[in-house]
C-alpha positions in Angstrom: 29.6 12.1 22.8 26.6 11.6 20.6 26.4 12.6 16.9 23.2 14.3 16.1 21.5 15.3 12.8 24.3 13.8 10.7 24.2 11.1 8.0 25.9 8.1 9.6 26.8 6.8 6.2 29.0 9.9 5.8 31.3 8.7 8.7 34.5 6.8 7.8 33.9 3.3 6.5 35.1 1.5 9.6 33.1 3.7 12.0 30.0 3.4 9.8 30.3 -0.4 9.8 30.4 -0.5 13.6 27.3 1.6 13.8 25.2 -0.4 11.4 23.4 -3.2 13.3 22.4 -6.5 11.8 19.5 -6.2 9.3 16.3 -8.0 8.8 14.1 -8.7 5.8 11.7 -5.8 5.3 8.8 -4.9 3.2 8.6 -1.5 1.6 9.5 2.1 2.3 8.7 5.6 0.9 10.6 8.9 0.6 9.0 11.9 2.3 7.0 14.2 0.1 7.7 17.9 0.1 5.4 20.7 -1.0 7.1 22.2 -4.0 6.5 20.9 -7.5 10.1 19.9 -8.0 10.2 18.1 -4.6 6.9 16.3 -5.4 8.5 15.0 -8.6 11.6 14.0 -6.7 9.4 12.3 -4.1 7.6 10.3 -6.7 10.8 9.2 -8.2 12.2 8.3 -4.8 9.1 6.2 -3.9 9.5 4.3 -7.1 13.2 3.6 -6.3 12.3 2.6 -2.8 9.5 0.2 -3.8 11.9 -1.3 -6.4 14.6 -1.7 -3.8 12.3 -3.2 -1.3 11.2 -5.9 -3.7 14.8 -7.0 -3.7 15.3 -7.0 0.1 14.0 -10.6 0.8 16.7 -11.9 -1.5 19.5 -10.2 0.4 20.4 -9.2 3.9 23.3 -7.0 2.8 23.0 -3.3 3.6 23.4 -1.2 0.4 26.7 0.6 0.1 25.7 4.0 -1.2 24.4 6.7 1.2 21.1 7.3 -0.5 20.4 3.5 -0.7 21.3 3.0 2.9 19.0 5.7 4.0 16.1 4.3 2.0 16.9 0.8 3.2 16.7 1.9 6.9 13.5 3.8 6.3 12.0 0.8 4.7 12.9 -1.4 7.7 11.3 1.1 10.0 8.2 1.6 8.0 7.7 -2.2 7.6 8.2 -2.5 11.4 5.6 0.1 11.9 3.1 -1.9 9.8 3.9 -5.0 11.8 3.4 -3.1 15.1 0.1 -1.5 14.2 -1.2 -4.9 12.9 -0.1 -6.5 16.2 -0.7 -3.9 18.9 -3.0 -1.4 17.3 -2.5 2.2 16.4 -2.5 3.9 19.9 -0.2 1.2 21.5 2.5 1.4 18.8 5.6 3.3 20.1 8.9 4.3 18.5 10.6 1.8 20.8 8.3 -1.0 19.4 9.2 0.1 15.9 13.0 0.2 16.7 12.9 -3.2 18.4 10.9 -4.8 15.6 13.4 -3.5 13.0 16.4 -4.6 15.0 17.6 -1.0 15.1 18.3 1.5 17.8 15.9 4.3 18.9 18.5 6.8 17.7 18.2 5.4 14.2 14.5 6.0 14.3 15.0 9.6 15.4 17.6 10.1 12.7 15.2 9.2 9.9 12.0 10.5 11.3 11.6 13.7 13.4 8.5 12.3 15.2 6.2 9.4 15.5 3.6 11.4 13.5 6.0 11.7 10.6 6.7 8.0 10.7 3.0 7.2 10.7 2.3 9.6 7.8 5.0 8.1 5.7 3.7 4.6 6.5 0.3 5.6 5.3 1.8 7.2 2.2 3.6 3.9 1.5 0.6 1.6 1.7 -1.4 4.1 -0.4 1.3 4.2 -3.0 1.6 0.4 -3.0 -2.1 0.0 -3.5 -2.1 2.5 -6.4 0.8 0.7 -8.0 -1.0 -2.7 -7.8 -4.1 -1.6 -9.6 -2.3 0.6 -12.1 0.0 -2.3 -13.0 -3.0 -4.6 -13.4 -4.6 -2.1 -15.8 -1.5 -1.7 -17.8 -1.2 -5.5 -18.2 -4.8 -5.9 -19.2 -4.5 -3.9 -22.3 -7.1 -1.6 -23.9 -10.3 -3.8 -24.0 -12.8 -2.5 -21.4 -14.0 -5.8 -20.1 -10.5 -7.0 -19.6 -9.6 -3.9 -17.7 -12.7 -4.1 -15.6 -11.9 -7.7 -14.6 -8.2 -6.8 -13.9 -9.2 -3.9 -11.6 -11.5 -6.1 -9.5 -8.8 -8.8 -9.3 -6.2 -6.3 -8.1 -8.2 -5.8 -4.9 -7.3 -9.4 -3.9 -3.7 -9.2 -4.9 -1.7 -10.6 -1.9 0.5 -7.6 -1.9 -2.4 -5.4 -0.7 -5.0 -8.0 0.4 -3.2 -9.4 3.4 -4.1 -9.2 7.1 -1.3 -6.8 8.0 -2.1 -4.2 5.4 -5.8 -4.4 5.9 -5.4 -4.0 9.7 -3.3 -0.9 9.0 -5.8 0.6 6.6 -8.6 0.2 9.1 -6.5 1.6 11.9 -5.7 4.8 9.9 -9.4 5.1 8.9 -10.3 4.9 12.5 -8.0 7.9 13.2 -8.9 9.8 10.1 -11.9 11.8 11.5 -9.7 13.6 14.0 -6.5 13.8 11.8 -7.0 15.7 8.5 -3.7 14.4 7.1 -4.8 10.8 7.4 -8.3 11.6 6.1 -6.8 13.2 3.0 -4.4 10.4 2.3 -7.1 7.7 2.8 -9.7 9.7 0.7 -7.2 10.3 -2.1 -6.5 6.6 -2.3 -10.1 5.7 -2.5 -11.1 8.6 -4.9 -8.4 7.8 -7.5 -9.4 4.1 -7.6 -13.1 5.0 -7.6 -12.7 7.4 -10.5 -10.9 4.9 -12.6 -13.4 2.1 -11.8 -16.4 4.4 -12.5 -15.0 5.2 -15.9 -14.7 1.5 -16.8 -18.2 0.7 -15.5 -19.6 3.6 -17.6 -17.7 2.4 -20.7 -18.9 -1.2 -20.1 -22.5 0.0 -19.9 -22.2 2.0 -23.1 -20.3 -0.6 -25.1 -22.4 -3.5 -23.9 -25.8 -1.8 -24.3 -26.8 -2.2 -20.7 -29.4 0.5 -20.7 -30.9 1.5 -17.4 -27.9 0.6 -15.3 -26.5 3.3 -13.0 -22.7 3.3 -13.2 -22.3 5.0 -9.8 -24.6 2.5 -8.1 -22.7 -0.5 -9.7 -19.4 0.9 -8.6 -20.6 1.6 -5.1 -22.1 -1.9 -4.8 -18.8 -3.5 -5.7 -16.9 -1.2 -3.4 -19.1 -2.1 -0.5 -18.8 -5.8 -1.3 -15.0 -5.6 -1.5 -14.8 -3.6 1.8 -16.9 -6.3 3.4 -14.6 -9.1 2.2 -11.6 -7.2 3.4 -13.3 -6.9 6.8 -14.0 -10.6 6.9 -10.3 -11.2 6.3 -9.4 -8.9 9.2 -11.9 -10.4 11.6 -11.6 -14.1 10.7 -8.3 -14.7 8.9 -8.3 -18.4 9.5 -11.5 -19.0 7.6 -10.8 -16.4 4.9 -10.3 -17.8 1.4 -8.9 -15.4 -1.1 -10.1 -17.4 -4.1 -13.7 -17.5 -2.8 -13.6 -13.8 -2.0 -12.4 -13.1 -5.5 -15.1 -15.3 -6.9 -17.8 -13.5 -4.9 -16.7 -10.2 -6.5 -16.8 -11.8 -9.9 -20.3 -13.2 -9.3 -21.4 -9.6 -8.7 -19.9 -8.5 -12.0 -21.4 -11.4 -13.8 -24.8 -10.5 -12.5 -24.4 -6.9 -13.7 -22.8 -7.7 -17.0 -24.0 -11.2 -17.9 -23.3 -10.9 -21.6 -19.6 -10.0 -21.1 -18.4 -11.6 -17.8 -18.8 -15.1 -16.5 -19.1 -16.1 -12.9 -15.5 -17.3 -13.0 -14.3 -13.8 -13.8 -13.4 -14.6 -17.4 -14.6 -12.5 -20.3 -17.2 -14.0 -22.6 -17.1 -14.1 -26.4 
């Protein structure tokens, strides 16, 4: 007799322990986002809790004891396995069975946490978008209030190993490849790019005004750097063995130094 649509963590302790298979290190996970304002707020809080929990996963193989933590732990495993599978097999060839096997879990556990493959894919995209957003926002917060420092920090964030790695880049390109025919993917990808672009444009405009770089078009500068970064990410995806993160970062800084020579050096350090 199978148990359907029930929280396994609610079963008696001994039964629950028998049903929990061995765990593996996992990356990150994300709670599903609902439509109402209160649910959206709860979703944002949950994503933050999941990302914080996932950062602790490599240090421990123990399954969390609380029900909520166990659910997020399992979802994190499945989403990380989805990222691995897409990077390895491609988007179309990834199946729920591949995801379950990669996470070391049963197919039933996948169906328990995700109603369909589509829901799993959407939450995977939400995760990597949230992770990317968190990286550059954290870089800005650490940089302080000086425009040149913030501009340099934002460019640096695009080469942070948490987001600039072959698996995550492969997944981004895979979702972009599907975005034209899937509005949900297109919106999530576009939202990720738009939010970053707006923040970066604002810094470029401020740098032009503060530095007296008359005649520079902020939009063209931002587009140029974006195209350069996209190209460097593509190099990483196509030829990972020859990709050098430090050289890629230096290439981006050379662009900034050429645009703002009085404020940024080719090494990516502020002048003055």
